[in-house]
N, C-alpha and C positions, 0 to 999 in steps of 0.2 A: 634631253630627250625630251626631261619631263620636265626642264626649265622655260622651251618653246623652242628647239635648236632643230631642223626639219634637217640632219643630219652632223653624224659624228664622226672623224679616221682618227681613227689610232693602230698604233702596232699592239702586233701578242704577244712580241721581243725584241728586242733590243736588237739594230736594225746599221749602219753603218752610213753613217754621215752620209759623206758622198753620194751613196748606193737611192741615201730616200733624200737625199734635195734634190736630184736630177727629179727622182718620183713624183713626188709631189707637184717640181717645177711644171711635168708631163704632164699631168691632172689635173693641177689649176690652166693653164692652156684648153686643156679640154671642158672647164669648169666655163672658164669665158666664151668658150661655144655655145654655151646654152646647154651639154650634152648634164645627166641628172648624174652625180655624187656616182651610183655604182656607175653608169654607163662612162663617165669621165673617170674613174680609177680602174674600171677592168680595158682601156683604147692606153690610157699609162701601163698600165703593165704588158701590152703585148709590145704595145713599141719597147726596152725595154729588155724583152725576150725575143726580138726579133734583131736586137747591135747586135755587131760579129766584137764586139768588148765578152769573154766568157762570164766579168763577174759581173758586169751586168743584166745576163742572157738571164746567167742563177736564180732559182727560185731564193732561195736564201738571200734577194736584195730588192726581193717587193712581194712578196709574199705575204711578208708580216702583216703587211696595209691590210684595213679593212675600214669601209661603212657603215656605217651600224645610222637607218632612217628609220622614218615614218613617212615615206614619201608611195 
């Protein structure tokens, strides 16, 4: 953020690569649709929460990701 980025996305702990990849794919889809980073992450997390796969629904698959923003 100090270098001029409007937002930074990171994880608070180690995450499963496959699940993180899916979460970030969904996140970027929402970003591409014009949502702000925090809103895009929230939407992607809600989509993961609503899937039928218990691994994707479990908070450990999506709750480690955070957005830091100066927006």
